[in-house]
C-alpha positions as CSV (number, residue, x, y, z in Angstrom):
1,X,-2.2,-38.4,31.6
2,X,-3.7,-41.7,32.7
3,X,-5.2,-41.6,36.1
4,X,-7.5,-44.6,36.1
5,X,-6.9,-48.3,35.4
6,X,-10.0,-50.4,34.4
7,X,-9.3,-54.2,34.5
8,X,-11.7,-56.8,33.2
9,X,-10.7,-60.2,34.4
10,X,-11.0,-62.9,31.9
11,X,-12.9,-66.1,32.9
12,X,-13.3,-67.9,29.6
13,X,-12.2,-67.8,26.0
14,X,-14.3,-66.5,23.1
15,X,-13.7,-69.1,20.4
16,X,-16.7,-68.4,18.1
17,X,-16.9,-66.8,14.6
18,X,-20.5,-65.6,14.9
19,X,-20.4,-62.1,16.4
20,X,-24.1,-61.3,16.2
21,X,-24.6,-58.6,18.8
22,X,-28.2,-59.8,19.4
23,X,-27.3,-63.3,20.3
24,X,-24.8,-64.7,22.8
25,X,-24.3,-68.5,22.1
26,X,-22.5,-70.5,24.8
27,X,-21.2,-72.7,21.9
28,X,-19.0,-69.7,20.9
29,X,-17.2,-69.8,24.2
30,X,-14.9,-72.2,25.9
31,X,-17.0,-72.6,29.1
32,X,-16.7,-75.1,32.0
33,X,-20.0,-76.7,33.0
34,X,-20.3,-74.5,36.1
35,X,-19.9,-71.3,33.9
36,X,-22.8,-72.0,31.5
37,X,-25.2,-69.7,33.4
38,X,-22.6,-67.0,33.7
39,X,-22.0,-66.1,30.1
40,X,-24.2,-62.9,30.2
41,X,-22.1,-61.7,33.1
42,X,-18.9,-62.3,31.2
43,X,-20.1,-60.3,28.1
44,X,-21.6,-57.7,30.4
45,X,-18.2,-57.2,32.1
46,X,-16.6,-56.7,28.6
47,X,-19.1,-54.1,27.5
48,X,-19.1,-52.3,30.9
49,X,-15.3,-52.1,30.9
50,X,-15.4,-50.5,27.4
51,X,-18.2,-48.2,28.4
52,X,-16.3,-47.0,31.5
53,X,-13.1,-46.5,29.5
54,X,-14.9,-44.6,26.7
55,X,-16.5,-42.3,29.4
56,X,-13.1,-41.4,30.9
57,X,-10.3,-40.3,28.6
58,X,-7.8,-40.5,31.5
59,X,-8.4,-44.2,31.9
60,X,-6.8,-47.4,30.4
61,X,-8.7,-50.6,29.8
62,X,-7.0,-53.9,30.3
63,X,-8.5,-57.3,29.5
64,X,-6.6,-59.8,31.6
65,X,-6.4,-63.5,31.4
66,X,-3.9,-65.9,29.9
67,X,-4.0,-69.1,27.8
68,X,-6.0,-71.3,30.0
69,X,-8.0,-73.6,27.8
70,X,-6.1,-76.2,25.8
71,X,-9.2,-76.8,23.4
72,X,-9.3,-73.0,22.7
73,X,-5.8,-73.1,21.2
74,X,-3.3,-70.4,21.8
75,X,-5.9,-67.6,22.3
76,X,-5.8,-66.0,25.7
77,X,-8.8,-65.0,27.7
78,X,-7.7,-61.3,27.6
79,X,-7.2,-61.3,23.9
80,X,-10.5,-63.0,23.1
81,X,-12.3,-60.4,25.3
82,X,-10.6,-57.6,23.3
83,X,-11.5,-59.4,20.0
84,X,-15.1,-59.8,21.1
85,X,-15.4,-56.1,21.9
86,X,-13.6,-55.0,18.8
87,X,-15.7,-57.2,16.5
88,X,-18.9,-55.7,18.0
89,X,-17.5,-52.2,17.3
90,X,-17.7,-51.2,21.0
91,X,-14.4,-49.2,20.8
92,X,-16.4,-46.9,18.5
93,X,-18.6,-46.0,21.5
94,X,-20.9,-48.9,21.3
95,X,-22.1,-48.9,17.7
96,X,-24.4,-51.7,17.5
97,X,-23.6,-52.7,21.1
98,X,-25.2,-52.4,24.5
99,X,-25.3,-49.1,26.1
100,X,-26.0,-48.6,29.8
101,X,-27.2,-45.7,31.7
102,X,-25.6,-44.5,34.9
């Protein structure tokens, strides 16, 4: 039974092809100028949402966000967050990805 809902709100669209877990490149994201300094927070929200969901089998994780950036094509914020987490292997309990204590 599901008892917890974890929502990670999308704020941008991942458009890159380079999924190197040791490097986050702003060029791989459809960022507005005011968001350039916030990219670490966005990727941190993605990994924290996955971590919380992995720690609680009664939870469901939703990446929210629609198609908001014309130059990003038909990819939604929510789907691109899922794609970023999946490509990093984070649904396999953070293989190669960030782990946090606490």
